[in-house]
C-alpha positions as CSV (number, residue, x, y, z in Angstrom):
1,M,-6.4,192.5,-26.8
2,S,-6.2,190.7,-23.3
3,R,-3.1,190.9,-21.4
4,Q,-3.0,187.1,-20.8
5,C,-1.1,184.0,-21.9
6,D,-2.6,182.0,-24.9
7,Y,-1.0,178.5,-23.7
8,S,-1.0,179.2,-19.5
9,G,-3.8,181.4,-19.0
10,K,-1.6,183.6,-16.8
11,K,-3.2,186.7,-16.6
12,R,-2.5,189.5,-13.9
13,Q,-3.1,189.5,-10.3
14,M,-4.2,192.1,-8.1
15,G,-3.0,192.9,-4.8
16,K,-2.4,195.6,-2.2
17,T,0.5,197.8,-0.8
18,I,0.6,198.8,2.6
19,V,2.5,201.5,4.0
20,R,3.5,201.4,7.6
21,R,5.4,203.4,10.1
22,G,6.8,202.8,13.7
23,K,9.4,200.3,14.9
24,A,8.9,197.0,15.5
25,K,7.9,195.0,18.8
26,K,10.5,192.4,18.0
27,Q,13.0,195.7,17.6
28,G,11.7,197.4,21.0
29,G,9.3,199.6,19.4
30,V,5.4,200.2,20.4
31,G,4.5,198.7,17.2
32,Q,3.9,199.4,13.5
33,K,0.8,201.4,12.4
34,V,-0.8,201.0,8.7
35,T,-0.5,204.6,7.2
36,G,-2.2,203.9,3.6
37,I,-3.4,201.1,1.7
38,N,-3.3,201.0,-2.2
39,S,-4.2,198.3,-4.5
40,R,-1.9,197.5,-7.4
41,E,-1.5,194.8,-10.3
42,W,1.5,192.1,-11.2
43,R,1.6,191.6,-15.1
44,P,3.0,188.5,-16.6
45,N,5.9,189.0,-19.1
46,L,3.9,188.3,-22.0
47,Q,6.1,188.4,-25.6
48,K,4.6,188.1,-28.9
49,I,6.4,185.7,-31.0
50,K,5.7,183.8,-34.2
51,I,5.3,180.0,-34.0
52,V,4.7,177.1,-36.3
53,D,1.9,175.2,-35.6
54,A,1.3,171.4,-35.9
55,N,-0.3,171.7,-39.2
56,G,2.9,174.1,-40.3
57,T,0.9,177.1,-40.1
58,V,2.9,180.4,-38.8
59,K,0.6,182.3,-35.8
60,T,2.0,185.2,-33.8
61,V,0.7,184.5,-30.0
62,R,1.2,186.1,-26.8
63,V,3.0,183.8,-24.5
64,C,4.6,184.3,-20.6
65,A,8.6,184.3,-21.0
66,R,8.3,181.2,-18.5
67,Y,7.1,178.9,-21.6
68,I,9.5,180.5,-24.0
69,K,12.5,179.3,-22.0
70,A,11.1,176.2,-21.3
71,G,11.2,175.7,-25.4
72,K,7.5,174.6,-25.5
73,F,7.5,176.2,-29.2
74,A,9.1,175.8,-32.2
75,K,9.8,179.2,-33.4
76,A,9.1,180.4,-36.9
77,T,12.0,181.2,-39.1
78,R,12.8,185.1,-40.1
79,G,12.5,186.3,-43.2
80,R,10.4,185.2,-46.3
81,K,10.4,182.0,-48.2
82,K,12.3,182.4,-51.6
83,V,10.4,180.7,-54.0
84,G,13.0,179.6,-57.2
85,R,12.6,180.5,-60.8
86,P,12.7,178.4,-63.5
87,A,16.0,178.3,-65.2
88,A,16.5,180.3,-68.5
89,S,17.3,178.5,-71.5
């Protein structure tokens, strides 16, 4: 299963962390030197929630937290549906 929002398409982003040493020229130093570069990734804040579809079916989807906060989904109610028994006579 991919780490991607089912609705917004938000997925991981790659980038780098840069380690520097030295004092900046602005602060009176001779400048900063890069001593290491490592690649890293930023992951979206995905949550699994159960939603009610337009057809009325309940589905489990992976959605980013921004969409949940915005209230873009109708969450499914928890628990089973109770089926009534016919009355005994």
